[in-house]
MIKOLPA-993226 format. One line per field, with one value per residue (C-alpha): residue in three letters; x, y, z. Coordinates in pm, whole numbers, plus 32768, in hexadecimal, padded with zeros to 4 digits. Each point is the difference from the previous one (the first is absolute). Example, Ala and Ser with C-alpha at 12.3 -4.5 7.8 and 13.67 -1.06 7.14 Angstrom:
BEGIN
residu <- [ALA:SER] $
x <- [84CE:8089] $
y <- [7E3E:8158] $
z <- [830C:7FBE] $
REM end
This chain:
BEGIN
residu <- [UNK:UNK:UNK:UNK:UNK:UNK:UNK:UNK:UNK:UNK:UNK:UNK:UNK:UNK:UNK:UNK:UNK:UNK:UNK:UNK:UNK:UNK:UNK:UNK:UNK:UNK:UNK:UNK:UNK:UNK:UNK:UNK:UNK:UNK:UNK:UNK:UNK:UNK:UNK:UNK:UNK:UNK:UNK:UNK:UNK:UNK:UNK:UNK:UNK:UNK:UNK:UNK:UNK:UNK:UNK:UNK:UNK:UNK:UNK:UNK:UNK:UNK:UNK:UNK:UNK:UNK:UNK:UNK:UNK:UNK:UNK:UNK:UNK:UNK:UNK:UNK:UNK:UNK:UNK:UNK:UNK:UNK:UNK:UNK:UNK:UNK:UNK:UNK:UNK:UNK:UNK:UNK:UNK:UNK:UNK:UNK:UNK:UNK:UNK:UNK:UNK:UNK:UNK:UNK:UNK:UNK:UNK:UNK:UNK:UNK:UNK:UNK:UNK:UNK:UNK:UNK:UNK:UNK:UNK:UNK:UNK:UNK:UNK:UNK:UNK:UNK:UNK:UNK:UNK:UNK:UNK:UNK:UNK:UNK:UNK:UNK:UNK:UNK:UNK:UNK:UNK:UNK:UNK:UNK:UNK:UNK:UNK:UNK:UNK:UNK:UNK:UNK:UNK:UNK:UNK:UNK:UNK:UNK:UNK:UNK:UNK:UNK:UNK:UNK:UNK:UNK:UNK:UNK:UNK:UNK:UNK:UNK:UNK:UNK:UNK:UNK:UNK:UNK:UNK:UNK:UNK:UNK:UNK:UNK:UNK:UNK:UNK:UNK:UNK:UNK:UNK:UNK:UNK:UNK:UNK:UNK:UNK:UNK:UNK:UNK:UNK:UNK:UNK:UNK:UNK:UNK:UNK:UNK:UNK:UNK:UNK:UNK:UNK:UNK:UNK:UNK:UNK:UNK:UNK:UNK:UNK:UNK:UNK:UNK:UNK:UNK:UNK:UNK:UNK:UNK:UNK:UNK:UNK:UNK:UNK:UNK:UNK:UNK:UNK:UNK:UNK:UNK:UNK:UNK:UNK:UNK:UNK:UNK:UNK:UNK:UNK:UNK:UNK:UNK:UNK:UNK:UNK:UNK:UNK:UNK:UNK:UNK:UNK:UNK:UNK:UNK:UNK:UNK:UNK:UNK:UNK:UNK:UNK:UNK:UNK:UNK:UNK:UNK:UNK:UNK:UNK:UNK:UNK:UNK:UNK:UNK:UNK:UNK:UNK:UNK:UNK:UNK:UNK:UNK:UNK:UNK:UNK:UNK:UNK:UNK:UNK:UNK:UNK:UNK:UNK:UNK:UNK:UNK:UNK:UNK:UNK:UNK:UNK:UNK:UNK:UNK:UNK:UNK:UNK:UNK:UNK:UNK:UNK:UNK:UNK:UNK:UNK:UNK:UNK:UNK:UNK:UNK:UNK:UNK:UNK:UNK:UNK:UNK:UNK:UNK:UNK:UNK:UNK:UNK:UNK:UNK:UNK:UNK:UNK:UNK:UNK:UNK:UNK:UNK:UNK:UNK:UNK:UNK:UNK:UNK:UNK:UNK:UNK:UNK:UNK:UNK:UNK:UNK:UNK:UNK:UNK:UNK:UNK:UNK:UNK:UNK:UNK:UNK:UNK:UNK:UNK:UNK:UNK:UNK:UNK:UNK:UNK:UNK:UNK:UNK:UNK:UNK:UNK:UNK:UNK:UNK:UNK:UNK:UNK:UNK:UNK:UNK:UNK:UNK:UNK:UNK:UNK:UNK:UNK:UNK:UNK:UNK:UNK:UNK:UNK:UNK:UNK:UNK:UNK:UNK:UNK:UNK:UNK:UNK:UNK:UNK:UNK:UNK:UNK:UNK:UNK:UNK:UNK:UNK:UNK:UNK:UNK:UNK:UNK:UNK:UNK:UNK:UNK:UNK:UNK:UNK:UNK:UNK:UNK:UNK:UNK:UNK:UNK:UNK:UNK:UNK:UNK:UNK:UNK:UNK:UNK:UNK:UNK:UNK:UNK:UNK:UNK:UNK:UNK:UNK] $
x <- [8769:7F13:8049:8142:7FF1:7F28:80CB:8140:7F57:7F85:818C:807B:7ED6:8094:813F:7FA5:7F42:811A:810D:7F24:7FF7:816E:8039:8005:8111:7F79:7EBB:80E6:80FA:7ED5:7EF5:8008:7F5C:7F9B:7F90:801A:8195:7FEE:7F85:8102:8104:7F3D:7EB3:808E:8073:7EB1:7F6C:8101:7FD8:7E6A:8028:80B1:8175:7F6E:7F61:8155:80AF:7F5F:7FFD:8170:7FB4:7F23:80DB:815D:7F56:7F79:8151:808C:7EEF:7FD6:8158:7FC9:80A5:7EC7:7ECF:80A3:8044:7E90:7F8E:80C7:7F82:7EA9:8006:80FA:7F92:8110:812E:8048:80CA:8117:7FF1:7FEC:816B:806C:7FCB:8042:814B:8084:7F72:7F88:8179:7FDE:8133:80CE:7F8D:80C4:80A9:7F4E:7FB4:7F1F:7FBA:8188:7FE8:7EBE:7F7D:7ED8:7EE1:7ED2:7ED7:7F47:80CF:7FF5:7E74:8019:8104:7F37:7EA1:80C4:80A9:7F59:7FC9:8091:7FB7:806C:804E:806A:8041:7FE0:80A4:7E95:7F5E:8000:7F6D:7F91:7F64:8054:80C3:7EF6:7F0E:7FFD:805A:7FFE:7F0C:8041:80C0:8045:810E:8146:80E2:8094:7EDF:7FE1:805C:80DD:8159:805B:7F63:8125:7FE8:7FA0:7EE1:7F87:8032:7F67:7EC7:7FEE:7FE2:7F33:7EFF:802A:7FEF:7EA5:7F74:8072:7F4C:80FF:80FC:818C:80A5:7F16:8080:815E:8007:80CF:804E:803A:8107:7FF2:8160:808E:8147:80A3:8179:80F5:8092:8030:7ECB:7F27:8079:7FB6:7EB1:7FD2:8049:7F11:7ED0:8012:804E:7F05:7F11:8045:8014:7E9C:7F5F:80AE:7F9A:7EC4:8043:7FFB:80A2:80C3:8039:80AD:80AC:7FEC:8045:7EEC:80B8:8044:7EDE:7F7E:810E:7F6A:7EB6:808E:80A9:8167:8122:80DB:7FA3:7FB3:7EEE:7F4E:7EEB:7F75:7F7A:7F40:80F5:814B:8030:814E:8098:80AD:8108:7FE7:80BB:7FA6:7F07:80CF:7FD1:8179:8055:812B:7FA4:7F32:7E71:7F7F:7F28:7F09:7F6D:7E86:7EFA:7E67:7FF7:8087:7F60:7EAF:8049:804A:7EC5:7F54:8083:7FAF:7EB2:7FFE:807F:7F00:7EDF:7FA9:7F6C:8044:7FCC:8130:8167:7F44:7F45:813E:80A3:7EDC:8022:814D:7FDC:7EE0:803A:818A:8111:814D:804B:80EA:800B:800A:800F:7F2D:7EBB:8001:7F69:7EF3:7E8B:804F:7ED2:7F63:7EDB:801F:7EA3:8081:7F4C:7F02:80A5:7F8F:80AB:8174:80AF:8166:80ED:814F:7FD3:7FF8:81A3:804A:7FF8:80E4:810B:806C:80B1:80B8:8039:7FD6:802E:7E97:7FBF:8114:80D6:816A:804B:8060:7EFD:7F7A:80B0:8133:8054:7FA7:8109:80CD:7FDF:8033:8132:8085:7FB7:8093:8157:7FE5:807B:7F13:8028:7EB3:7F05:80AC:7EC0:7F7F:7F8D:7F5A:7E8E:7F4E:7EF8:7F0F:7F4A:7F28:7EA5:8030:812C:7E7C:7FD3:7FEB:810F:80F6:80BD:8006:8087:80FA:8098:8009:8088:8139:8040:8023:80C7:80EA:811A:7F85:80B0:7F65:7EB0:7FCD:7F20:7F79:7EB3:7EEF:7F13:7EEC:7F70:7F95:7EFA:7FF8:7FF1:7FF9:815A:80D7:7EC8:800F:8186:7FC7:7EE3:80FD:80CA:7ECF:7F78:8151:8000:811A:7F76:8061:8136:80FF:7F47:7FCE:80B9:7F83:8018:8104:80DA:7FCD:809A:8108:80A0:80F7:7F8A:8088:7F3C:7EC1:807F:7F17] $
y <- [BEBA:7EDA:805E:802C:7E79:7F8F:8068:7F60:7EE9:7FBE:8031:7EEB:7F21:8034:7FB6:7ED9:7F8C:8055:7F23:7EC5:8041:8004:815B:80B2:8091:80A7:806A:80B3:809C:8098:8062:8141:80AA:8133:813C:7F2A:800C:819C:7F82:8045:7E7E:8075:7FAE:7EEF:7F67:7FD1:7F79:7EDB:7FD4:8010:7EDA:7F1D:7F44:7F34:810D:80C3:7F35:7FE0:8178:7FF3:7F99:812C:812B:807F:8107:7EBD:7F29:80B9:8019:7E75:7FFE:811D:7F4B:80FC:7F66:7E6A:80AF:803D:7E9D:7F5A:80C3:7FE7:7EA3:7F48:8072:8100:8069:8188:80A2:7FE0:7EAF:7F78:80D4:7F96:7EA5:7FB4:80E5:7F5F:7EA2:7F6F:7F6A:7F4F:7FF4:808B:8113:8119:8136:814B:80ED:7EED:80FA:8007:7EC1:7F5E:802C:80FB:7F25:7F90:801A:7F7B:7EA4:7FF7:800C:7EF3:7F44:802A:7F7B:7EE5:7FC7:7EC1:80D1:7F49:7F90:811D:7F7B:80E6:7F49:810F:7FFC:8020:7F89:7F8A:80DC:7F17:8027:803C:80EB:8088:8048:8159:7F9B:7E9E:7F54:7F40:7FF5:7ED2:7F94:8042:7EBA:8023:7FB4:7EAF:7EAB:8070:8033:7E9A:7FD5:7FE6:814C:7F71:7F80:8103:8096:7F21:7FFB:8164:8026:7ED6:80E0:8134:7F52:7F7C:811E:80CF:7EAB:7FEC:7EC3:8043:7FBB:80BE:8167:808E:8062:8193:7F7A:811C:7FAF:80C8:80A3:7EC0:7F96:816A:7FC2:7FDC:7EC9:7EAF:7F7A:80E8:7FB8:7EC1:8048:80A8:7F0E:7F1B:80C7:8062:7E30:7FEF:80F3:7F78:7EA2:8008:80EE:7EFD:7EC4:809D:800C:8175:8083:80F8:80B4:8174:8007:818A:8087:810D:8127:8007:7FB9:8145:80D1:7FA0:8028:8193:7FD8:7FE6:7F1B:80A1:8089:7F94:7F2F:7FFF:7EFD:7FF8:7EAB:7F01:7FCE:80D3:8147:7FDD:8122:7F67:8097:7FC7:8063:7F96:7F38:7F36:7FDE:8075:7F4A:8075:814A:7F8E:7F75:80F8:7F41:8093:7F01:80AC:7F97:8024:7F02:80F8:8132:7F27:7FA2:814C:8092:7EBC:805B:81A0:7FA9:7EEF:8128:80E5:7EE6:7FE3:7EA9:7F42:7E46:7FE8:8061:8051:812F:8089:7FDF:807D:8158:7FEE:8014:8106:80D8:8001:8105:806B:8158:80E0:80A2:7EF0:8129:80F4:7EE3:7FB6:8157:7FD8:7F82:7ED9:7F4D:7F47:7EE5:7E7B:7F39:7E86:7EEE:7F54:809F:8173:8166:8014:8143:8059:8121:8022:7E68:8091:8088:7F3F:7ED9:8031:80E5:7EAF:7FCE:814E:7F87:7EAF:8024:8074:7EB8:7F48:7FC6:801A:8088:8103:80AD:7FDD:816D:7F82:7EAB:80BE:8106:7F17:7F4F:8127:8068:7E95:7FFB:819F:7F3D:7EFF:8074:7F30:808B:80BE:80E5:806C:8078:7E7E:7FE8:815B:7F2A:7F72:7F2F:7FAC:7E8E:7F52:8006:80E2:80BE:80B6:80A9:8185:8119:7EC4:804A:816B:7FC7:7F2E:8136:80C3:7F24:7F85:819F:8045:7EB3:7FF8:80FB:80BB:7F61:7EC1:80A3:80A7:7FD1:7EC8:7FAB:7EF1:7F5B:7FB8:7E64:8057:7EF1:7FE3:7EB6:7F3F:80B6:7EB2:7F84:8116:8012:7E5A:8072:8126:7EAC:7F23:80E9:8088:7F95:7F21:7F45:7EC3:7FCB:80F4:7FF1:7E89:7EA3:7ECC:7E80:7FD5:8146:7FD6:7E80:80AD:8139:800B:800F:8138:80AB:7FB4:8121:813E] $
z <- [B7C9:7FA4:7EB0:8032:80C3:7EBF:7F05:80AC:803F:7E55:7FA6:8106:7F6F:7EF2:801D:80BB:7ECF:7F34:80A7:7FE3:7E91:7FDE:7F9F:8153:7FB6:7EAE:80A6:813D:7F1C:7F26:8146:808B:8151:7EF3:80E0:812F:7FC3:8075:814B:811F:8066:81A6:7F42:7F01:8110:80D7:7EF3:8005:817D:7FA3:7EF5:8117:7F84:7EF8:7F4D:8054:7F7B:7EBD:7FB9:7FE2:7E7B:7FCD:7FAD:807A:812F:80B7:7FCB:80CD:80DF:803B:8069:80E6:818F:8062:7F60:8088:8182:7FE8:7FAC:80CE:8115:7F7A:7FD4:80C5:817A:80F5:7F0D:800E:7F01:8113:8059:7EA5:7F7E:8152:7FF4:7E79:7FFA:8135:8093:7E6F:7FE8:8155:80ED:804C:7F92:7F66:8073:7FF3:7F52:7F63:7EE2:7F88:7FD1:7F8A:7E7A:7FFC:805C:7F37:80B4:7ED0:7FE6:819F:7FEA:7EDF:812B:811C:7F6D:7FCC:8143:80C4:8141:8147:8143:810C:8176:8102:812E:810A:813D:8094:7EF7:7E7F:7F05:7E74:7EAC:7E96:7F93:7EBF:815B:80A1:8138:80DE:800E:8161:810C:80F7:810E:7FAD:7FCA:8123:80CF:7F1C:80FA:811F:802D:7FFB:7EAD:7EE8:7F3F:7ECA:8096:8055:7ED7:7F3F:8102:7FB1:7E79:8006:80A2:7F46:7ED5:8081:8080:7EC1:7F0C:7F38:7F92:805C:7EB4:7F04:8077:8072:8198:80A3:8150:80D8:813B:813E:8075:80D0:8047:7FDB:8046:7F09:80A2:7F8D:8115:7F6B:7E89:8052:8098:7ECC:7F17:809D:7FF2:7ECE:7F8D:80AD:7F66:7EA5:803D:8097:7EFB:7ECF:809D:7FEB:7E99:7FD9:7EAC:8080:8137:8064:815B:8072:818A:806C:8019:7E6B:7FA4:80F5:7F55:7EA9:8052:806A:7E9A:808E:7FDC:80F1:8178:8191:8012:8149:8042:814F:8014:812E:80E5:7F87:7F17:7EFA:7F6B:7EC5:7F44:7E92:7E98:7EBF:8085:80BE:81AA:8045:8155:7FEA:805F:811A:8002:8163:80A9:810E:813E:7F75:7F2F:7FCB:815F:80A9:7FA3:8010:815A:8055:7F84:8093:8166:800A:7FAF:8136:80F3:7F75:8018:7EA8:8011:7E8E:7F79:7F35:7FB2:7E9B:808C:809C:7EB4:7F3D:80D6:7FC7:7EA2:7FD3:8106:80A9:7F4B:8037:8097:7F37:8191:810E:8104:7F61:7FC9:815C:8036:7ED0:7FF7:7F45:8052:7ECA:7FD9:7F4D:7FB6:802F:7F88:80FB:811F:7FF1:7FE3:80AF:804B:8040:8049:804C:7F88:7EA1:7FF0:8132:7F5F:7EBD:8100:805F:7EDB:8016:8177:804A:816A:800B:7FD8:80BD:7EF9:8021:7E97:7F2F:7F63:7EAC:7F86:8083:7F37:7EDC:8034:806A:7EA7:7F3D:8089:7FD1:7EAC:7FBB:80A0:7EE6:7E91:7ED8:7EC6:7F72:80CE:811B:80C5:7FBA:8176:802D:7FA7:80D2:7FC0:8104:7FE6:80FD:8090:8104:7F45:7F61:813A:7FBD:8008:805E:7ECC:804E:814E:7F89:7F12:8128:80E9:7EC7:7FFA:8156:801D:7ED2:7F90:7EC3:7F29:8019:8065:7ECB:7F1C:80AE:7FC4:80A8:7F60:80A9:7F5D:7E9B:800E:818C:809F:7EAF:7F80:7FF7:7F2F:7F2D:7F87:7FC6:7EED:7F7E:7F6E:7FF1:7EEB:7F4C:7E64:8020:8127:8083:7F64:807E:815D:8028:8028:7F8F:80AC:7F03:8040:8173:7FEA:7F6F:807C:8121:8155:8052:7ECF:80A7:8145:8006] $
REM end
């Protein structure tokens, strides 16, 4: 292999010199791989991978056999995966085929409406994308970082906790964004920003629309007054779907205080169908575990310890009654507090999502809220895929409890008639608690970013106010 690479490298070098001398075209036409042309295409493709993107691109001038391989999408997908963080071939195709044109998204099937993708061109375009600041303002805490990084670089309190309830929203947001930029040590005027906004004001009423418009205008105004060059604001539910390589489905976010069940068709929140809200969130789960630990005389110093135990030891039972008769004891060493051993609390904590009355909460179970949402979706006739609502994507830290997706699928099949439940799939958070952040990252690394997804200050001032509702 080393001899083959040396021979190919000589050809690349001579091709480069020929181009510098101004006689590259003639030199290329005379160049030949000789015996190397007898190698299988897969071997030649592997050689090009070893050479790297710049030198592989030069090989298109060497001979016809290599010219075809240089434009092979497999080669450039490999380079994208090697030189850019976290792009699987599936997510690359999904992003470039469905999201590169911005909103509104193309209707499915995408492959019938988009030209053949050239990943060689996409590689070149992505190399020039400036990257963006991503601020995922969750209901519990905020995750922030660069779109070019593999994961969020930091966390802070969410914008809801800045100032007090009497403070104007603009003032709270301005303080919040300034804090994030200070922690990232970056000037606001240097990069576009993607803001992930929690689903709020769930109804489709005029007052809810006005509240959403007011929040979005406050976000844009605060950022543009800080001289941010371009802003992309997308709701968390849609970003969670994008992270799962979907544009339609039901996004279930277990937030800090409540859980939202959001139907989304082709990237748009279907509030007319109905967003279901369950009055259970991560705070209630942690509080329930705390009460169980106190009843069993398990002493702890802070609620953070309880939350850690929830994340490390708790799970959702596929069959709650059967689990009660099992030995489910497990232990975890909490830093600075010693070793904790839990038993039935491990699955009883997650069970309140299905039986809220166990925690003294009068609300429907999570499976019932999702089933109700799916029934509403089924009754609405929409152009395109009639099964669009049968993909359920989970997000939020508490949605990462092992066994939750499997239990939900089981309960939904028991609740719903077969013509609705057949084909239903529940997807666990694709990127754990940071799933919406990664959905934003997919947008921020598009070959066409920031153009079709962002709003500039000039565009914001000129747009009719009603167009700002999301």
